[in-house]
PDB file with one MODEL, atoms N, CA, C and O in Angstrom:
MODEL        1
ATOM      1  N   MET A   1      42.344  78.717 136.798  1.00  0.00           N
ATOM      2  CA  MET A   1      41.282  79.392 136.086  1.00  0.00           C
ATOM      3  C   MET A   1      40.239  79.853 137.103  1.00  0.00           C
ATOM      4  O   MET A   1      39.832  79.090 137.979  1.00  0.00           O
ATOM      5  N   ASP A   2      39.817  81.096 136.976  1.00  0.00           N
ATOM      6  CA  ASP A   2      38.803  81.618 137.897  1.00  0.00           C
ATOM      7  C   ASP A   2      37.419  81.128 137.482  1.00  0.00           C
ATOM      8  O   ASP A   2      37.258  80.507 136.432  1.00  0.00           O
ATOM      9  N   ASN A   3      36.425  81.414 138.316  1.00  0.00           N
ATOM     10  CA  ASN A   3      35.067  80.947 138.031  1.00  0.00           C
ATOM     11  C   ASN A   3      34.529  81.482 136.715  1.00  0.00           C
ATOM     12  O   ASN A   3      33.845  80.762 135.988  1.00  0.00           O
ATOM     13  N   ALA A   4      34.830  82.741 136.398  1.00  0.00           N
ATOM     14  CA  ALA A   4      34.336  83.310 135.140  1.00  0.00           C
ATOM     15  C   ALA A   4      34.876  82.525 133.952  1.00  0.00           C
ATOM     16  O   ALA A   4      34.149  82.264 132.994  1.00  0.00           O
ATOM     17  N   GLY A   5      36.142  82.153 134.012  1.00  0.00           N
ATOM     18  CA  GLY A   5      36.733  81.358 132.935  1.00  0.00           C
ATOM     19  C   GLY A   5      36.102  79.980 132.837  1.00  0.00           C
ATOM     20  O   GLY A   5      35.841  79.483 131.741  1.00  0.00           O
ATOM     21  N   LYS A   6      35.858  79.364 133.990  1.00  0.00           N
ATOM     22  CA  LYS A   6      35.212  78.045 134.002  1.00  0.00           C
ATOM     23  C   LYS A   6      33.815  78.129 133.405  1.00  0.00           C
ATOM     24  O   LYS A   6      33.425  77.285 132.599  1.00  0.00           O
ATOM     25  N   TYR A   7      33.063  79.152 133.805  1.00  0.00           N
ATOM     26  CA  TYR A   7      31.699  79.289 133.304  1.00  0.00           C
ATOM     27  C   TYR A   7      31.684  79.584 131.811  1.00  0.00           C
ATOM     28  O   TYR A   7      30.809  79.106 131.089  1.00  0.00           O
ATOM     29  N   SER A   8      32.641  80.361 131.354  1.00  0.00           N
ATOM     30  CA  SER A   8      32.738  80.665 129.931  1.00  0.00           C
ATOM     31  C   SER A   8      33.000  79.391 129.130  1.00  0.00           C
ATOM     32  O   SER A   8      32.358  79.150 128.108  1.00  0.00           O
ATOM     33  N   HIS A   9      33.944  78.581 129.598  1.00  0.00           N
ATOM     34  CA  HIS A   9      34.243  77.319 128.917  1.00  0.00           C
ATOM     35  C   HIS A   9      33.044  76.374 128.983  1.00  0.00           C
ATOM     36  O   HIS A   9      32.740  75.677 128.015  1.00  0.00           O
ATOM     37  N   ALA A  10      32.373  76.356 130.120  1.00  0.00           N
ATOM     38  CA  ALA A  10      31.203  75.492 130.270  1.00  0.00           C
ATOM     39  C   ALA A  10      30.091  75.916 129.314  1.00  0.00           C
ATOM     40  O   ALA A  10      29.462  75.068 128.681  1.00  0.00           O
ATOM     41  N   LEU A  11      29.847  77.221 129.206  1.00  0.00           N
ATOM     42  CA  LEU A  11      28.818  77.716 128.289  1.00  0.00           C
ATOM     43  C   LEU A  11      29.143  77.307 126.859  1.00  0.00           C
ATOM     44  O   LEU A  11      28.266  76.844 126.129  1.00  0.00           O
ATOM     45  N   THR A  12      30.391  77.476 126.458  1.00  0.00           N
ATOM     46  CA  THR A  12      30.793  77.105 125.103  1.00  0.00           C
ATOM     47  C   THR A  12      30.595  75.611 124.870  1.00  0.00           C
ATOM     48  O   THR A  12      30.086  75.212 123.823  1.00  0.00           O
ATOM     49  N   ALA A  13      30.989  74.786 125.830  1.00  0.00           N
ATOM     50  CA  ALA A  13      30.827  73.338 125.692  1.00  0.00           C
ATOM     51  C   ALA A  13      29.357  72.951 125.568  1.00  0.00           C
ATOM     52  O   ALA A  13      29.001  72.106 124.746  1.00  0.00           O
ATOM     53  N   VAL A  14      28.509  73.566 126.380  1.00  0.00           N
ATOM     54  CA  VAL A  14      27.075  73.259 126.335  1.00  0.00           C
ATOM     55  C   VAL A  14      26.478  73.691 124.996  1.00  0.00           C
ATOM     56  O   VAL A  14      25.661  72.970 124.422  1.00  0.00           O
ATOM     57  N   LEU A  15      26.876  74.851 124.498  1.00  0.00           N
ATOM     58  CA  LEU A  15      26.344  75.315 123.218  1.00  0.00           C
ATOM     59  C   LEU A  15      26.804  74.432 122.068  1.00  0.00           C
ATOM     60  O   LEU A  15      26.015  74.137 121.170  1.00  0.00           O
ATOM     61  N   TYR A  16      28.063  74.003 122.074  1.00  0.00           N
ATOM     62  CA  TYR A  16      28.540  73.064 121.050  1.00  0.00           C
ATOM     63  C   TYR A  16      27.734  71.770 121.101  1.00  0.00           C
ATOM     64  O   TYR A  16      27.306  71.260 120.065  1.00  0.00           O
ATOM     65  N   ALA A  17      27.527  71.243 122.297  1.00  0.00           N
ATOM     66  CA  ALA A  17      26.765  70.005 122.450  1.00  0.00           C
ATOM     67  C   ALA A  17      25.326  70.184 121.990  1.00  0.00           C
ATOM     68  O   ALA A  17      24.761  69.302 121.343  1.00  0.00           O
ATOM     69  N   ALA A  18      24.737  71.318 122.320  1.00  0.00           N
ATOM     70  CA  ALA A  18      23.356  71.588 121.901  1.00  0.00           C
ATOM     71  C   ALA A  18      23.260  71.645 120.382  1.00  0.00           C
ATOM     72  O   ALA A  18      22.342  71.080 119.788  1.00  0.00           O
ATOM     73  N   ARG A  19      24.207  72.326 119.763  1.00  0.00           N
ATOM     74  CA  ARG A  19      24.195  72.408 118.298  1.00  0.00           C
ATOM     75  C   ARG A  19      24.373  71.024 117.688  1.00  0.00           C
ATOM     76  O   ARG A  19      23.676  70.670 116.737  1.00  0.00           O
ATOM     77  N   LYS A  20      25.305  70.239 118.232  1.00  0.00           N
ATOM     78  CA  LYS A  20      25.556  68.884 117.735  1.00  0.00           C
ATOM     79  C   LYS A  20      24.315  68.004 117.883  1.00  0.00           C
ATOM     80  O   LYS A  20      24.066  67.127 117.056  1.00  0.00           O
ATOM     81  N   ALA A  21      23.544  68.244 118.938  1.00  0.00           N
ATOM     82  CA  ALA A  21      22.320  67.478 119.184  1.00  0.00           C
ATOM     83  C   ALA A  21      21.147  67.970 118.343  1.00  0.00           C
ATOM     84  O   ALA A  21      20.051  67.416 118.413  1.00  0.00           O
ATOM     85  N   GLY A  22      21.382  69.015 117.547  1.00  0.00           N
ATOM     86  CA  GLY A  22      20.335  69.503 116.658  1.00  0.00           C
ATOM     87  C   GLY A  22      19.505  70.640 117.208  1.00  0.00           C
ATOM     88  O   GLY A  22      18.488  71.003 116.616  1.00  0.00           O
ATOM     89  N   CYS A  23      19.912  71.206 118.315  1.00  0.00           N
ATOM     90  CA  CYS A  23      19.165  72.327 118.895  1.00  0.00           C
ATOM     91  C   CYS A  23      19.391  73.601 118.087  1.00  0.00           C
ATOM     92  O   CYS A  23      20.480  73.833 117.561  1.00  0.00           O
ATOM     93  N   ASP A  24      18.375  74.399 117.999  1.00  0.00           N
ATOM     94  CA  ASP A  24      18.455  75.700 117.339  1.00  0.00           C
ATOM     95  C   ASP A  24      18.998  76.704 118.353  1.00  0.00           C
ATOM     96  O   ASP A  24      18.321  77.051 119.320  1.00  0.00           O
ATOM     97  N   LEU A  25      20.227  77.166 118.122  1.00  0.00           N
ATOM     98  CA  LEU A  25      20.864  78.052 119.093  1.00  0.00           C
ATOM     99  C   LEU A  25      20.167  79.401 119.189  1.00  0.00           C
ATOM    100  O   LEU A  25      20.198  80.031 120.246  1.00  0.00           O
ATOM    101  N   ASP A  26      19.541  79.857 118.112  1.00  0.00           N
ATOM    102  CA  ASP A  26      18.764  81.100 118.191  1.00  0.00           C
ATOM    103  C   ASP A  26      17.565  80.925 119.121  1.00  0.00           C
ATOM    104  O   ASP A  26      17.191  81.852 119.839  1.00  0.00           O
ATOM    105  N   SER A  27      16.971  79.744 119.105  1.00  0.00           N
ATOM    106  CA  SER A  27      15.864  79.469 120.027  1.00  0.00           C
ATOM    107  C   SER A  27      16.345  79.458 121.470  1.00  0.00           C
ATOM    108  O   SER A  27      15.644  79.915 122.373  1.00  0.00           O
ATOM    109  N   ILE A  28      17.546  78.933 121.678  1.00  0.00           N
ATOM    110  CA  ILE A  28      18.115  78.950 123.028  1.00  0.00           C
ATOM    111  C   ILE A  28      18.305  80.386 123.493  1.00  0.00           C
ATOM    112  O   ILE A  28      17.973  80.719 124.631  1.00  0.00           O
ATOM    113  N   LEU A  29      18.838  81.239 122.622  1.00  0.00           N
ATOM    114  CA  LEU A  29      19.029  82.647 122.980  1.00  0.00           C
ATOM    115  C   LEU A  29      17.687  83.306 123.291  1.00  0.00           C
ATOM    116  O   LEU A  29      17.583  84.061 124.257  1.00  0.00           O
ATOM    117  N   ASN A  30      16.672  83.034 122.495  1.00  0.00           N
ATOM    118  CA  ASN A  30      15.348  83.611 122.758  1.00  0.00           C
ATOM    119  C   ASN A  30      14.785  83.123 124.089  1.00  0.00           C
ATOM    120  O   ASN A  30      14.130  83.884 124.802  1.00  0.00           O
ATOM    121  N   THR A  31      15.035  81.869 124.426  1.00  0.00           N
ATOM    122  CA  THR A  31      14.588  81.338 125.712  1.00  0.00           C
ATOM    123  C   THR A  31      15.300  82.038 126.861  1.00  0.00           C
ATOM    124  O   THR A  31      14.682  82.359 127.876  1.00  0.00           O
ATOM    125  N   VAL A  32      16.604  82.277 126.702  1.00  0.00           N
ATOM    126  CA  VAL A  32      17.360  83.018 127.724  1.00  0.00           C
ATOM    127  C   VAL A  32      16.736  84.392 127.926  1.00  0.00           C
ATOM    128  O   VAL A  32      16.516  84.819 129.059  1.00  0.00           O
ATOM    129  N   LYS A  33      16.452  85.083 126.828  1.00  0.00           N
ATOM    130  CA  LYS A  33      15.863  86.428 126.924  1.00  0.00           C
ATOM    131  C   LYS A  33      14.522  86.385 127.641  1.00  0.00           C
ATOM    132  O   LYS A  33      14.270  87.196 128.532  1.00  0.00           O
ATOM    133  N   GLN A  34      13.661  85.449 127.263  1.00  0.00           N
ATOM    134  CA  GLN A  34      12.337  85.357 127.873  1.00  0.00           C
ATOM    135  C   GLN A  34      12.428  84.970 129.346  1.00  0.00           C
ATOM    136  O   GLN A  34      11.659  85.468 130.168  1.00  0.00           O
ATOM    137  N   ASP A  35      13.365  84.083 129.681  1.00  0.00           N
ATOM    138  CA  ASP A  35      13.519  83.661 131.070  1.00  0.00           C
ATOM    139  C   ASP A  35      13.964  84.829 131.941  1.00  0.00           C
ATOM    140  O   ASP A  35      13.494  84.984 133.068  1.00  0.00           O
ATOM    141  N   ILE A  36      14.863  85.641 131.421  1.00  0.00           N
ATOM    142  CA  ILE A  36      15.330  86.799 132.181  1.00  0.00           C
ATOM    143  C   ILE A  36      14.199  87.807 132.360  1.00  0.00           C
ATOM    144  O   ILE A  36      14.060  88.401 133.429  1.00  0.00           O
ATOM    145  N   ILE A  37      13.397  88.001 131.325  1.00  0.00           N
ATOM    146  CA  ILE A  37      12.273  88.937 131.412  1.00  0.00           C
ATOM    147  C   ILE A  37      11.243  88.448 132.435  1.00  0.00           C
ATOM    148  O   ILE A  37      10.722  89.236 133.224  1.00  0.00           O
ATOM    149  N   SER A  38      10.954  87.144 132.416  1.00  0.00           N
ATOM    150  CA  SER A  38       9.896  86.623 133.285  1.00  0.00           C
ATOM    151  C   SER A  38      10.365  86.356 134.711  1.00  0.00           C
ATOM    152  O   SER A  38       9.537  86.230 135.613  1.00  0.00           O
ATOM    153  N   ASN A  39      11.667  86.267 134.932  1.00  0.00           N
ATOM    154  CA  ASN A  39      12.191  85.997 136.269  1.00  0.00           C
ATOM    155  C   ASN A  39      13.389  86.906 136.508  1.00  0.00           C
ATOM    156  O   ASN A  39      14.533  86.502 136.302  1.00  0.00           O
ATOM    157  N   SER A  40      13.125  88.120 136.938  1.00  0.00           N
ATOM    158  CA  SER A  40      14.175  89.134 137.047  1.00  0.00           C
ATOM    159  C   SER A  40      15.195  88.844 138.146  1.00  0.00           C
ATOM    160  O   SER A  40      16.189  89.560 138.260  1.00  0.00           O
ATOM    161  N   LEU A  41      14.973  87.820 138.946  1.00  0.00           N
ATOM    162  CA  LEU A  41      15.952  87.485 139.977  1.00  0.00           C
ATOM    163  C   LEU A  41      17.085  86.617 139.431  1.00  0.00           C
ATOM    164  O   LEU A  41      18.087  86.398 140.113  1.00  0.00           O
ATOM    165  N   ARG A  42      16.929  86.133 138.226  1.00  0.00           N
ATOM    166  CA  ARG A  42      17.942  85.255 137.646  1.00  0.00           C
ATOM    167  C   ARG A  42      18.250  85.729 136.251  1.00  0.00           C
ATOM    168  O   ARG A  42      17.394  85.530 135.389  1.00  0.00           O
ATOM    169  N   PRO A  43      19.346  86.317 135.936  1.00  0.00           N
ATOM    170  CA  PRO A  43      20.407  86.784 136.821  1.00  0.00           C
ATOM    171  C   PRO A  43      20.021  88.100 137.480  1.00  0.00           C
ATOM    172  O   PRO A  43      18.899  88.585 137.337  1.00  0.00           O
ATOM    173  N   ASN A  44      20.966  88.654 138.195  1.00  0.00           N
ATOM    174  CA  ASN A  44      20.740  89.948 138.840  1.00  0.00           C
ATOM    175  C   ASN A  44      20.208  90.933 137.800  1.00  0.00           C
ATOM    176  O   ASN A  44      20.773  91.034 136.711  1.00  0.00           O
ATOM    177  N   PRO A  45      19.127  91.664 138.114  1.00  0.00           N
ATOM    178  CA  PRO A  45      18.541  92.588 137.137  1.00  0.00           C
ATOM    179  C   PRO A  45      19.540  93.565 136.514  1.00  0.00           C
ATOM    180  O   PRO A  45      19.367  93.972 135.365  1.00  0.00           O
ATOM    181  N   LEU A  46      20.577  93.944 137.253  1.00  0.00           N
ATOM    182  CA  LEU A  46      21.565  94.868 136.703  1.00  0.00           C
ATOM    183  C   LEU A  46      22.423  94.206 135.632  1.00  0.00           C
ATOM    184  O   LEU A  46      23.044  94.896 134.824  1.00  0.00           O
ATOM    185  N   ASP A  47      22.465  92.875 135.616  1.00  0.00           N
ATOM    186  CA  ASP A  47      23.319  92.142 134.692  1.00  0.00           C
ATOM    187  C   ASP A  47      22.571  91.566 133.492  1.00  0.00           C
ATOM    188  O   ASP A  47      23.178  90.878 132.671  1.00  0.00           O
ATOM    189  N   GLN A  48      21.283  91.825 133.368  1.00  0.00           N
ATOM    190  CA  GLN A  48      20.484  91.202 132.315  1.00  0.00           C
ATOM    191  C   GLN A  48      21.057  91.435 130.926  1.00  0.00           C
ATOM    192  O   GLN A  48      21.226  90.485 130.161  1.00  0.00           O
ATOM    193  N   THR A  49      21.355  92.665 130.594  1.00  0.00           N
ATOM    194  CA  THR A  49      21.849  92.990 129.265  1.00  0.00           C
ATOM    195  C   THR A  49      23.186  92.313 129.006  1.00  0.00           C
ATOM    196  O   THR A  49      23.419  91.792 127.915  1.00  0.00           O
ATOM    197  N   ALA A  50      24.057  92.318 129.994  1.00  0.00           N
ATOM    198  CA  ALA A  50      25.373  91.695 129.833  1.00  0.00           C
ATOM    199  C   ALA A  50      25.262  90.184 129.660  1.00  0.00           C
ATOM    200  O   ALA A  50      26.004  89.595 128.873  1.00  0.00           O
ATOM    201  N   VAL A  51      24.351  89.557 130.381  1.00  0.00           N
ATOM    202  CA  VAL A  51      24.169  88.111 130.264  1.00  0.00           C
ATOM    203  C   VAL A  51      23.647  87.760 128.876  1.00  0.00           C
ATOM    204  O   VAL A  51      24.163  86.845 128.234  1.00  0.00           O
ATOM    205  N   ILE A  52      22.642  88.469 128.415  1.00  0.00           N
ATOM    206  CA  ILE A  52      22.098  88.216 127.078  1.00  0.00           C
ATOM    207  C   ILE A  52      23.178  88.429 126.023  1.00  0.00           C
ATOM    208  O   ILE A  52      23.311  87.627 125.099  1.00  0.00           O
ATOM    209  N   ALA A  53      23.942  89.498 126.155  1.00  0.00           N
ATOM    210  CA  ALA A  53      25.012  89.782 125.194  1.00  0.00           C
ATOM    211  C   ALA A  53      26.078  88.687 125.216  1.00  0.00           C
ATOM    212  O   ALA A  53      26.590  88.305 124.163  1.00  0.00           O
ATOM    213  N   ALA A  54      26.416  88.184 126.388  1.00  0.00           N
ATOM    214  CA  ALA A  54      27.432  87.133 126.495  1.00  0.00           C
ATOM    215  C   ALA A  54      26.962  85.840 125.841  1.00  0.00           C
ATOM    216  O   ALA A  54      27.738  85.175 125.156  1.00  0.00           O
ATOM    217  N   VAL A  55      25.704  85.479 126.046  1.00  0.00           N
ATOM    218  CA  VAL A  55      25.162  84.272 125.414  1.00  0.00           C
ATOM    219  C   VAL A  55      25.132  84.453 123.897  1.00  0.00           C
ATOM    220  O   VAL A  55      25.516  83.550 123.154  1.00  0.00           O
ATOM    221  N   ALA A  56      24.680  85.610 123.441  1.00  0.00           N
ATOM    222  CA  ALA A  56      24.639  85.880 122.000  1.00  0.00           C
ATOM    223  C   ALA A  56      26.039  85.818 121.394  1.00  0.00           C
ATOM    224  O   ALA A  56      26.221  85.262 120.310  1.00  0.00           O
ATOM    225  N   GLU A  57      27.017  86.378 122.078  1.00  0.00           N
ATOM    226  CA  GLU A  57      28.400  86.360 121.583  1.00  0.00           C
ATOM    227  C   GLU A  57      28.944  84.932 121.532  1.00  0.00           C
ATOM    228  O   GLU A  57      29.615  84.555 120.571  1.00  0.00           O
ATOM    229  N   ALA A  58      28.657  84.147 122.555  1.00  0.00           N
ATOM    230  CA  ALA A  58      29.114  82.755 122.570  1.00  0.00           C
ATOM    231  C   ALA A  58      28.501  81.972 121.415  1.00  0.00           C
ATOM    232  O   ALA A  58      29.179  81.158 120.787  1.00  0.00           O
ATOM    233  N   ILE A  59      27.224  82.211 121.132  1.00  0.00           N
ATOM    234  CA  ILE A  59      26.560  81.539 120.013  1.00  0.00           C
ATOM    235  C   ILE A  59      27.196  81.961 118.695  1.00  0.00           C
ATOM    236  O   ILE A  59      27.444  81.121 117.830  1.00  0.00           O
ATOM    237  N   ARG A  60      27.462  83.253 118.534  1.00  0.00           N
ATOM    238  CA  ARG A  60      28.126  83.727 117.307  1.00  0.00           C
ATOM    239  C   ARG A  60      29.510  83.111 117.156  1.00  0.00           C
ATOM    240  O   ARG A  60      29.909  82.744 116.051  1.00  0.00           O
ATOM    241  N   ASP A  61      30.236  82.996 118.249  1.00  0.00           N
ATOM    242  CA  ASP A  61      31.601  82.468 118.200  1.00  0.00           C
ATOM    243  C   ASP A  61      31.663  81.018 117.733  1.00  0.00           C
ATOM    244  O   ASP A  61      32.613  80.627 117.056  1.00  0.00           O
ATOM    245  N   ILE A  62      30.661  80.221 118.088  1.00  0.00           N
ATOM    246  CA  ILE A  62      30.707  78.821 117.664  1.00  0.00           C
ATOM    247  C   ILE A  62      30.035  78.608 116.318  1.00  0.00           C
ATOM    248  O   ILE A  62      30.125  77.534 115.722  1.00  0.00           O
ATOM    249  N   GLY A  63      29.356  79.657 115.849  1.00  0.00           N
ATOM    250  CA  GLY A  63      28.765  79.655 114.521  1.00  0.00           C
ATOM    251  C   GLY A  63      27.736  78.619 114.335  1.00  0.00           C
ATOM    252  O   GLY A  63      27.157  78.510 113.254  1.00  0.00           O
TER     253      GLY A  63
ENDMDL
END
């Protein structure tokens, strides 16, 4: 498995655990958005939209 696959599985596992622990996944997504806006070096500014979309998709997938 390449790094992208590992990171994808890791993101899904973390989101499942967060939901199980009672975290609001929409709040997590909003935090990701705000963090990217306030710190444009993380992730690469060219990848901001793709990163936000990937997190949103992962959250939708686990419902």
